[in-house]
PLY file of the C-alpha trace (Angstrom):
ply
format ascii 1.0
element vertex 472
property float x
property float y
property float z
element edge 471
property int vertex1
property int vertex2
end_header
4.06 -56.82 -84.82
6.37 -54.19 -83.44
5.25 -52.11 -80.49
4.76 -49.19 -82.90
3.30 -51.25 -85.74
-0.42 -50.48 -85.45
-0.70 -48.49 -88.66
1.43 -50.89 -90.74
0.03 -53.65 -92.94
3.18 -55.75 -93.23
6.35 -56.36 -91.24
9.49 -54.45 -92.09
11.97 -56.06 -94.43
14.56 -58.12 -92.55
17.34 -56.02 -94.07
15.63 -52.89 -92.77
15.48 -54.42 -89.30
19.16 -55.24 -89.48
20.17 -51.86 -90.90
18.15 -49.65 -88.57
18.59 -51.62 -85.34
20.85 -50.01 -82.76
20.59 -52.59 -79.98
24.07 -53.96 -80.65
25.58 -50.68 -79.42
22.92 -48.78 -77.49
22.55 -51.63 -74.98
25.24 -49.66 -73.13
22.38 -47.37 -72.13
20.38 -50.12 -70.40
21.14 -49.09 -66.83
20.36 -45.45 -67.62
17.17 -46.37 -69.44
16.02 -48.27 -66.35
16.92 -45.32 -64.11
14.98 -42.91 -66.30
12.01 -45.25 -66.53
11.87 -45.69 -62.74
11.77 -41.93 -62.27
9.20 -41.55 -65.05
6.77 -44.12 -63.65
7.08 -42.64 -60.16
6.12 -39.27 -61.63
3.16 -40.85 -63.46
1.98 -42.22 -60.12
2.44 -38.95 -58.23
0.57 -37.06 -60.96
-2.29 -39.59 -60.95
-1.72 -40.52 -64.59
-1.07 -44.19 -63.72
-2.65 -45.82 -60.69
-0.53 -46.48 -57.65
-1.06 -50.22 -58.04
-0.01 -50.26 -61.67
2.96 -48.02 -61.00
4.20 -50.29 -58.23
3.90 -53.32 -60.50
5.80 -51.51 -63.27
8.50 -50.40 -60.83
9.03 -53.92 -59.54
9.07 -55.26 -63.08
11.65 -52.70 -64.19
13.96 -53.71 -61.36
13.65 -57.37 -62.36
14.36 -56.53 -66.00
17.33 -54.41 -64.98
18.75 -57.23 -62.87
18.33 -59.71 -65.71
20.08 -57.42 -68.20
22.93 -56.81 -65.75
23.30 -60.56 -65.19
23.28 -61.28 -68.94
20.08 -63.30 -68.63
17.87 -61.08 -70.82
17.67 -61.67 -74.57
18.01 -58.40 -76.47
16.90 -58.65 -80.09
17.31 -56.67 -83.29
13.60 -57.19 -83.91
12.94 -54.75 -81.05
15.38 -52.28 -82.60
16.86 -50.44 -79.64
17.41 -50.65 -75.91
14.21 -48.70 -75.16
11.91 -51.04 -77.06
13.79 -54.10 -75.82
13.31 -53.07 -72.20
9.64 -52.29 -72.76
9.13 -55.68 -74.44
10.97 -57.45 -71.60
8.83 -55.56 -69.10
5.58 -56.57 -70.80
6.78 -60.18 -70.93
7.56 -59.94 -67.20
4.38 -58.25 -65.86
1.86 -58.38 -68.68
0.05 -55.64 -70.58
0.29 -53.18 -67.68
3.91 -52.73 -68.76
2.61 -50.87 -71.79
1.56 -48.00 -69.52
5.20 -47.12 -68.86
5.49 -45.22 -72.12
2.62 -42.88 -71.26
3.61 -39.27 -71.78
7.00 -39.90 -73.34
8.63 -40.76 -76.67
11.78 -42.57 -77.58
12.99 -39.16 -78.74
13.08 -37.64 -75.27
13.89 -41.01 -73.70
17.13 -41.50 -75.64
18.19 -37.91 -75.03
17.73 -38.55 -71.31
19.70 -41.81 -71.38
22.61 -40.20 -73.20
22.79 -37.37 -70.71
22.75 -39.81 -67.80
25.50 -41.86 -69.48
27.64 -38.86 -70.36
27.53 -37.15 -66.99
28.85 -40.35 -65.40
31.59 -40.46 -68.05
32.55 -36.86 -67.22
33.18 -37.81 -63.61
35.10 -40.97 -64.48
37.35 -39.27 -67.05
37.98 -36.33 -64.72
39.14 -38.74 -62.02
41.49 -40.47 -64.47
42.88 -37.11 -65.56
43.47 -36.17 -61.94
45.34 -39.46 -61.41
47.55 -38.64 -64.38
48.18 -35.13 -63.08
49.29 -36.54 -59.76
51.71 -38.93 -61.49
53.23 -36.04 -63.46
53.36 -33.96 -60.29
55.19 -36.74 -58.47
57.82 -36.86 -61.22
58.15 -33.07 -60.97
58.74 -33.21 -57.23
61.38 -35.92 -57.70
63.24 -33.96 -60.41
63.47 -30.40 -59.14
67.18 -30.26 -59.95
67.12 -32.27 -63.17
68.04 -30.07 -66.14
66.59 -30.95 -69.54
67.24 -29.44 -72.97
64.24 -27.32 -73.90
63.30 -27.29 -77.58
61.63 -25.05 -80.13
61.27 -26.31 -83.70
62.73 -29.54 -82.24
66.05 -27.70 -82.01
67.87 -27.09 -78.73
66.61 -23.75 -77.41
67.16 -23.15 -73.67
67.61 -25.52 -70.75
64.65 -26.07 -68.45
64.00 -28.17 -65.39
62.47 -31.56 -66.12
60.03 -30.69 -63.33
59.03 -27.59 -65.29
58.33 -29.74 -68.34
56.17 -32.16 -66.33
54.24 -29.27 -64.81
53.40 -27.96 -68.28
51.36 -31.12 -68.83
49.82 -30.86 -65.37
48.37 -27.49 -66.40
47.24 -28.81 -69.80
45.28 -31.58 -68.12
43.96 -29.13 -65.55
42.30 -27.18 -68.35
40.85 -30.45 -69.62
39.29 -31.18 -66.23
37.93 -27.64 -66.06
36.37 -27.94 -69.52
34.76 -31.26 -68.62
33.45 -29.97 -65.31
32.12 -26.80 -66.94
30.25 -28.86 -69.54
28.43 -30.71 -66.74
25.87 -27.90 -66.40
24.92 -28.25 -70.08
24.75 -32.05 -69.89
22.81 -32.04 -66.64
19.47 -30.79 -68.00
16.51 -33.16 -68.30
14.82 -33.50 -71.70
12.22 -36.01 -70.49
8.67 -34.81 -70.97
9.42 -33.13 -74.30
7.73 -36.10 -75.98
8.40 -36.64 -79.66
8.85 -32.89 -80.24
5.94 -30.86 -78.86
5.43 -32.05 -75.30
2.50 -34.21 -74.17
-1.19 -33.81 -73.40
-0.80 -35.62 -70.08
-0.41 -33.44 -66.94
3.13 -34.60 -66.22
5.60 -32.93 -63.86
8.90 -32.61 -65.70
10.64 -30.99 -62.77
9.75 -33.94 -60.54
11.64 -36.30 -62.85
14.54 -33.86 -63.12
14.79 -33.63 -59.34
14.53 -37.39 -58.94
17.39 -37.93 -61.37
19.36 -35.04 -59.84
19.34 -32.85 -62.89
19.89 -29.15 -62.38
16.84 -28.27 -64.47
14.83 -29.13 -67.54
15.42 -28.36 -71.21
13.10 -25.38 -71.64
12.02 -25.96 -75.24
10.61 -29.31 -76.31
11.91 -29.05 -79.88
15.38 -28.24 -78.64
15.19 -30.94 -75.96
14.88 -33.81 -78.44
17.07 -32.41 -81.23
19.94 -31.02 -79.14
23.20 -32.91 -79.38
25.41 -29.95 -78.56
26.36 -31.68 -75.34
27.72 -34.62 -77.34
29.66 -32.33 -79.68
31.05 -30.41 -76.72
32.18 -33.62 -75.06
33.81 -34.86 -78.27
35.57 -31.49 -78.68
36.81 -31.60 -75.10
37.86 -35.22 -75.57
39.78 -34.20 -78.69
41.78 -31.70 -76.65
42.50 -34.36 -74.01
43.69 -36.62 -76.82
45.82 -33.82 -78.26
47.56 -33.34 -74.92
48.06 -37.07 -74.47
49.43 -37.37 -77.98
51.94 -34.57 -77.49
53.19 -36.23 -74.34
53.31 -39.58 -76.13
55.46 -38.09 -78.87
57.96 -36.85 -76.29
58.01 -40.17 -74.47
58.71 -41.96 -77.75
61.53 -39.56 -78.58
63.01 -39.46 -75.10
63.07 -43.25 -74.80
65.00 -43.68 -78.08
68.74 -44.38 -78.07
69.28 -41.03 -79.79
67.84 -39.14 -76.79
68.13 -41.72 -73.99
66.52 -39.33 -71.50
64.03 -41.79 -70.00
63.24 -45.47 -69.85
59.67 -46.69 -69.72
58.92 -49.60 -67.44
58.86 -53.00 -69.13
55.22 -53.37 -68.12
54.29 -50.61 -70.58
56.42 -51.70 -73.54
56.40 -54.58 -76.00
58.99 -56.44 -78.04
59.56 -57.35 -81.66
58.62 -60.70 -83.16
61.84 -60.60 -85.21
64.37 -58.41 -83.41
65.07 -59.69 -79.89
66.81 -56.52 -78.73
63.79 -54.26 -79.26
61.84 -52.54 -76.50
59.06 -50.60 -78.15
57.01 -47.81 -76.50
53.82 -49.28 -77.97
51.44 -47.89 -75.37
52.55 -44.33 -76.08
52.46 -44.94 -79.82
48.97 -46.43 -79.73
47.57 -43.62 -77.58
49.09 -41.20 -80.08
47.49 -43.16 -82.92
44.04 -43.26 -81.35
43.96 -39.46 -81.29
42.86 -39.52 -84.93
40.02 -41.84 -83.98
38.73 -39.33 -81.41
39.03 -36.44 -83.87
37.10 -38.51 -86.41
34.16 -38.97 -84.05
33.99 -35.20 -83.50
33.96 -34.50 -87.24
31.43 -37.28 -87.81
29.02 -35.83 -85.24
29.35 -32.29 -86.60
28.74 -33.56 -90.13
25.67 -35.54 -89.03
24.10 -32.52 -87.38
24.92 -29.82 -89.90
21.95 -30.34 -92.23
19.26 -31.64 -89.88
15.96 -29.79 -89.58
14.14 -29.78 -86.24
13.30 -31.96 -84.50
14.41 -35.60 -84.25
15.67 -37.43 -87.36
16.89 -41.00 -87.68
20.32 -39.63 -88.61
20.73 -38.88 -84.93
21.08 -42.58 -84.21
24.67 -41.92 -85.31
25.25 -39.88 -82.15
26.01 -42.85 -79.88
28.75 -45.07 -81.29
31.26 -42.23 -81.59
30.46 -41.01 -78.09
30.72 -44.51 -76.61
33.97 -45.22 -78.43
35.49 -41.90 -77.39
34.64 -42.51 -73.74
36.17 -45.99 -73.84
39.22 -44.78 -75.78
39.96 -42.05 -73.22
39.30 -44.30 -70.25
41.65 -46.94 -71.62
44.44 -44.48 -72.42
44.23 -42.59 -69.14
44.10 -45.74 -67.03
47.42 -46.79 -68.58
49.06 -43.40 -68.62
49.21 -42.60 -64.91
51.14 -45.76 -63.91
53.33 -45.48 -67.03
54.42 -41.97 -65.99
54.78 -42.90 -62.34
57.12 -45.83 -63.11
59.14 -43.97 -65.76
62.88 -43.82 -65.07
64.33 -40.33 -65.58
67.97 -40.35 -66.71
69.07 -37.08 -65.17
72.77 -37.52 -66.00
72.03 -38.01 -69.70
69.82 -34.94 -69.76
72.49 -32.84 -68.08
75.18 -34.10 -70.45
72.99 -33.10 -73.40
72.55 -29.59 -72.00
76.28 -29.26 -71.37
77.00 -30.10 -75.01
74.90 -27.60 -76.88
74.56 -23.86 -77.39
71.32 -23.38 -75.48
73.07 -20.96 -73.09
73.70 -18.51 -75.94
70.75 -16.31 -74.98
72.27 -15.92 -71.52
75.50 -14.67 -73.05
73.48 -12.11 -75.01
71.57 -11.09 -71.86
74.90 -10.83 -70.00
76.17 -8.32 -72.56
72.90 -6.37 -72.32
73.47 -6.20 -68.59
76.85 -4.64 -69.35
75.18 -1.90 -71.39
75.14 -3.33 -74.92
71.90 -3.09 -76.95
70.20 -6.46 -77.33
70.29 -6.47 -81.14
74.04 -5.82 -81.03
74.57 -8.49 -78.39
72.50 -10.92 -80.48
74.87 -10.41 -83.43
77.98 -10.66 -81.25
76.83 -13.92 -79.67
75.87 -15.32 -83.07
79.45 -14.75 -84.19
80.77 -16.35 -81.00
78.58 -19.42 -81.54
79.73 -19.74 -85.16
83.33 -19.49 -84.00
82.77 -22.17 -81.35
81.14 -24.48 -83.90
84.06 -24.08 -86.27
86.44 -24.80 -83.40
84.34 -27.84 -82.42
83.80 -26.33 -78.99
80.85 -25.30 -76.85
80.59 -21.87 -75.27
81.80 -23.05 -71.88
84.87 -24.53 -73.61
86.02 -21.12 -74.87
88.82 -19.40 -73.01
88.34 -15.90 -71.68
90.67 -14.62 -74.41
88.45 -16.27 -77.02
85.33 -14.72 -75.48
86.97 -11.30 -75.47
87.64 -11.52 -79.20
83.95 -10.78 -79.56
83.50 -8.29 -76.73
85.78 -6.80 -74.12
82.74 -6.60 -71.84
82.97 -10.32 -71.17
84.72 -11.11 -67.89
85.61 -14.30 -66.03
82.24 -14.46 -64.28
80.79 -15.57 -67.61
81.54 -19.21 -66.75
79.24 -19.02 -63.74
76.56 -17.29 -65.80
76.60 -19.94 -68.54
76.54 -23.00 -66.26
73.36 -25.04 -67.02
71.81 -24.74 -63.55
72.60 -21.01 -63.45
70.95 -20.57 -66.84
67.84 -22.32 -65.52
67.68 -20.38 -62.26
68.17 -17.09 -64.09
64.60 -17.50 -65.42
63.29 -16.27 -62.09
59.95 -14.88 -63.24
56.44 -16.06 -62.41
55.86 -19.25 -64.39
59.55 -19.52 -65.30
61.82 -22.53 -65.07
63.92 -21.34 -62.10
63.74 -23.91 -59.34
61.96 -21.63 -56.88
59.37 -20.77 -59.53
58.77 -24.43 -60.33
58.37 -25.10 -56.63
55.65 -22.42 -56.65
53.92 -24.23 -59.53
54.12 -27.54 -57.69
52.57 -26.00 -54.58
49.88 -24.24 -56.60
48.96 -27.45 -58.40
48.19 -29.16 -55.11
45.43 -26.61 -54.54
44.06 -27.30 -58.03
44.10 -31.03 -57.27
42.11 -30.42 -54.12
39.46 -28.42 -55.98
39.22 -31.07 -58.70
38.98 -33.83 -56.13
36.17 -32.02 -54.32
34.26 -31.56 -57.59
34.70 -35.22 -58.51
33.60 -36.50 -55.11
30.53 -34.24 -55.07
29.45 -35.37 -58.51
30.14 -39.00 -57.78
27.52 -38.66 -55.07
25.08 -37.00 -57.48
25.16 -39.96 -59.87
24.89 -42.59 -57.09
21.16 -43.02 -56.73
18.67 -45.80 -57.31
0 1
1 2
2 3
3 4
4 5
5 6
6 7
7 8
8 9
9 10
10 11
11 12
12 13
13 14
14 15
15 16
16 17
17 18
18 19
19 20
20 21
21 22
22 23
23 24
24 25
25 26
26 27
27 28
28 29
29 30
30 31
31 32
32 33
33 34
34 35
35 36
36 37
37 38
38 39
39 40
40 41
41 42
42 43
43 44
44 45
45 46
46 47
47 48
48 49
49 50
50 51
51 52
52 53
53 54
54 55
55 56
56 57
57 58
58 59
59 60
60 61
61 62
62 63
63 64
64 65
65 66
66 67
67 68
68 69
69 70
70 71
71 72
72 73
73 74
74 75
75 76
76 77
77 78
78 79
79 80
80 81
81 82
82 83
83 84
84 85
85 86
86 87
87 88
88 89
89 90
90 91
91 92
92 93
93 94
94 95
95 96
96 97
97 98
98 99
99 100
100 101
101 102
102 103
103 104
104 105
105 106
106 107
107 108
108 109
109 110
110 111
111 112
112 113
113 114
114 115
115 116
116 117
117 118
118 119
119 120
120 121
121 122
122 123
123 124
124 125
125 126
126 127
127 128
128 129
129 130
130 131
131 132
132 133
133 134
134 135
135 136
136 137
137 138
138 139
139 140
140 141
141 142
142 143
143 144
144 145
145 146
146 147
147 148
148 149
149 150
150 151
151 152
152 153
153 154
154 155
155 156
156 157
157 158
158 159
159 160
160 161
161 162
162 163
163 164
164 165
165 166
166 167
167 168
168 169
169 170
170 171
171 172
172 173
173 174
174 175
175 176
176 177
177 178
178 179
179 180
180 181
181 182
182 183
183 184
184 185
185 186
186 187
187 188
188 189
189 190
190 191
191 192
192 193
193 194
194 195
195 196
196 197
197 198
198 199
199 200
200 201
201 202
202 203
203 204
204 205
205 206
206 207
207 208
208 209
209 210
210 211
211 212
212 213
213 214
214 215
215 216
216 217
217 218
218 219
219 220
220 221
221 222
222 223
223 224
224 225
225 226
226 227
227 228
228 229
229 230
230 231
231 232
232 233
233 234
234 235
235 236
236 237
237 238
238 239
239 240
240 241
241 242
242 243
243 244
244 245
245 246
246 247
247 248
248 249
249 250
250 251
251 252
252 253
253 254
254 255
255 256
256 257
257 258
258 259
259 260
260 261
261 262
262 263
263 264
264 265
265 266
266 267
267 268
268 269
269 270
270 271
271 272
272 273
273 274
274 275
275 276
276 277
277 278
278 279
279 280
280 281
281 282
282 283
283 284
284 285
285 286
286 287
287 288
288 289
289 290
290 291
291 292
292 293
293 294
294 295
295 296
296 297
297 298
298 299
299 300
300 301
301 302
302 303
303 304
304 305
305 306
306 307
307 308
308 309
309 310
310 311
311 312
312 313
313 314
314 315
315 316
316 317
317 318
318 319
319 320
320 321
321 322
322 323
323 324
324 325
325 326
326 327
327 328
328 329
329 330
330 331
331 332
332 333
333 334
334 335
335 336
336 337
337 338
338 339
339 340
340 341
341 342
342 343
343 344
344 345
345 346
346 347
347 348
348 349
349 350
350 351
351 352
352 353
353 354
354 355
355 356
356 357
357 358
358 359
359 360
360 361
361 362
362 363
363 364
364 365
365 366
366 367
367 368
368 369
369 370
370 371
371 372
372 373
373 374
374 375
375 376
376 377
377 378
378 379
379 380
380 381
381 382
382 383
383 384
384 385
385 386
386 387
387 388
388 389
389 390
390 391
391 392
392 393
393 394
394 395
395 396
396 397
397 398
398 399
399 400
400 401
401 402
402 403
403 404
404 405
405 406
406 407
407 408
408 409
409 410
410 411
411 412
412 413
413 414
414 415
415 416
416 417
417 418
418 419
419 420
420 421
421 422
422 423
423 424
424 425
425 426
426 427
427 428
428 429
429 430
430 431
431 432
432 433
433 434
434 435
435 436
436 437
437 438
438 439
439 440
440 441
441 442
442 443
443 444
444 445
445 446
446 447
447 448
448 449
449 450
450 451
451 452
452 453
453 454
454 455
455 456
456 457
457 458
458 459
459 460
460 461
461 462
462 463
463 464
464 465
465 466
466 467
467 468
468 469
469 470
470 471
């Protein structure tokens, strides 16, 4: 008989056992289930609900069971459905019927909600650290390329030149927002649902705050119905993870483009590329492509969780067993991608000469010619039309703007003087964007300095919260 089988007259169908069991994936929660159970039994002892002797036996037994699971010595079975029932069965096998007292005053409904919160808050810290590592790799490339000029694009067409450092810093700030979203979500994850019971609380005189304090939660879920049915924290994590994946995927797309022969702006280290089984010359940016591809997987888990929750009445429903696999897979997907990304960026070769040559052979300095004419008193709309004509002329002559003679420039406006060649030089065009957040070198240097302060704040948050989750 199952531990819950008292009112049943026959065992469940084997196919039902197989279909409803979650042990093959929720065993990831074993360490958190043990942590929660240790805090729970200590509270039962302090509140006089379980005797001190029994509580001490249960505590010792839980530690043995935890060690056996960690060492791979415990047999986890589908017959016991999930990690909670498996641990309780292992505990009873280890210490006898006294192990059955562990479940006093709690339900699997509040127990699983607790385990998931314990698991997820650790994941928030780990992923934040990996994001910080990636930021630092991007930042290092920015510092090394403060004079490297890159074509900037809109609509994937050459737009205006920017510093490569400026481009790297754009991703630093994207990932900074990701860290901030993850750290902000901590306060919603870090609430203890234990003691809510199945849905209505418990008749035992438990102390929910004691357990919350023991497990270093900031507080308790105030409503028992909400405590067991809430999966907002999972949805929020999956949404935040989707944005992380979006940012990674955008960077992947640029790495794939930039490493092609058509761009030839960068070369990824051999350690992060693969070859072709047929074409011996190939060097494929497979890591970047696969991270880009796995973005859809992360999005899918978010949509799956939202769809699962949208029609559920309060409180717990078996549908909510579907909350774990997507969360686990998303955590592992992000951890795997981010662990690879930082060293891939750090070892990336930047081909500054090729970037500069590309900038020198386009019309991305056209806006500066228009601004030059505005500075001479011409209205911008008029200067826009004049420069458009000059660009069309240059294209027809198979020239770039800097190739035009002064006489050719003055065909379009007598306001153009010989200083135009200095104005249209790629580095001058970049440094002319001397506004806060702009691509001028001094402004990018400001961004680089500012980012170091953000890194320090993120590092302090991560270290503090690492300490919060390190308890026994």
